[in-house]
N, C-alpha and C positions, 0 to 999 in steps of 0.2 A: 504493499500500500505506499502510495507516494502522496503526500500531504504539504499543501501550500499553506503556511500559518499567515493569515493576513491580520496585522495589529499595527497601531501607532506605538511608538516607543519613545515619546519625547518628553515624559516626565517621570519621576520615580516610581509611581504607581503603576503605570503603563509598562516600564521596564520590568519591574518585579513580576508583573502578571504574563508578559511575553516569555520571561525566562523561565516560570513555573510551566507554561503551557509546552514551550520547547522541551523540558525536562521530561514532563508527562508523556509525550508522544514519542520522543526518542527511546524512553525507557521501556515502552510497549515495543518496540522493535519497528516502528515506522520510520520510513525514509522522509525526512522532513527538511522541506526549504523555508527558511525564515529569513525574511529580507534584512533583519537586524544582523544575522550572522553572515549575510552575504552581500553586505553593503560594496558598491562599487568605490574603490579607493584609488584616487589620484589625487595627490595633494597639491600639485599644481593647477588642477582644474576643478577642484572642488566647488560645486554650485554653478559651474559653467554650463554653457548650452551642451556640450559634448559630454559632460558628466551626467546632465539631466536625461539626455536621449538614451545614454548607455544603461544608467538606472532603470529607467522605464523598460527597455527592450528586454533587459535581464529579468526584471520581474513578471513582465508579460509571458516571456518564454517558460517560466517555471509555473506560472498558472495553467498553461496550455499542457505542461508535462504532467500536472498533478491528477490524481484519481479524485481527490476531494479537497475544497478549501476549508479550513478552519479559520473562523473569524472571531477575533476578540472584539466585543462591541460593549461600548459604555454608554449606550442609549443616546436619546435625542438625535443630534445633528453629528456628533462624534467627531471622527476624522474623515475627511474627504477622499484621501488617497485609499485608505481601508474600504470605504464605501464603494469607490469605483472597482476594486479588485473583486469586490463581493458580486457587483452588477456585471462585470465582464464575465466571471466564472459562470453566472447564471446565464448569460448570454449564449455561452458556448456549451451549455448543458452540462457543466462541471458542478456536482453537488456541492451546495455550502452548508455548513455546520457552524450555527452561530452560537457562541458561548456568551451568554449575557452576563454584563458586569455592572450595568447601570441600574437605574430606578424606572426606566420607561423604554419604549422601542418605537422607532419610526415604522410604520406599517410597510414601507418599501423595503426594509430590511428584513424584518420577520416573516413577511409573506413571499419574499424572493429566494428563501431558503430552504433547504431540505427538512431541517431539524433545528430546534432551538433547546439549549442545554445550560446548565451552569457550569462552572469551572471544577466543581466537586465530580460532576457526572462525566466529564472529559477522561477521567481516570478508568472508567470503566464502560464507556460508550462501545457498542459493538459495531465497528467499521466495515465488517463483513456483511451484514444483514441490515445496516444503515436504517434502523428504526426511526419512524417519523415521530416528531414531538411538537404540536403546535404551541406557539406562543400564549401564555395565558396572563400575562401582567398588564400594566399600564400601557397604553399605546396612543400614539396620535397619527 
């Protein structure tokens, strides 16, 4: 099973959660692509147009490679890059598993995914049978 882990990692809370998800998925024997662990590094051109294009291409290539996308979602409008990854995966018929870490959910996220779970459930989710779990929390 090849998993693309979509998540922001811009503050301490996001960084802690993405590291936890990486550890959970890798310890279960899955092949995981996490943009955090695979950032395009070019110190001379960081945040340049070339770096931007290379980062986008690398991430898109790995969404195409993945059997499933696991999205860490903080609710509301969250991170636009992570939302784009989720939407692109949906558009290419790659199942998206949303790990809800916030207090609410935008309907475009939870309706556009295969299943909705918590971080605790990520440790035991059956990626072979991919059971569906609808979102039941506060939504907009």
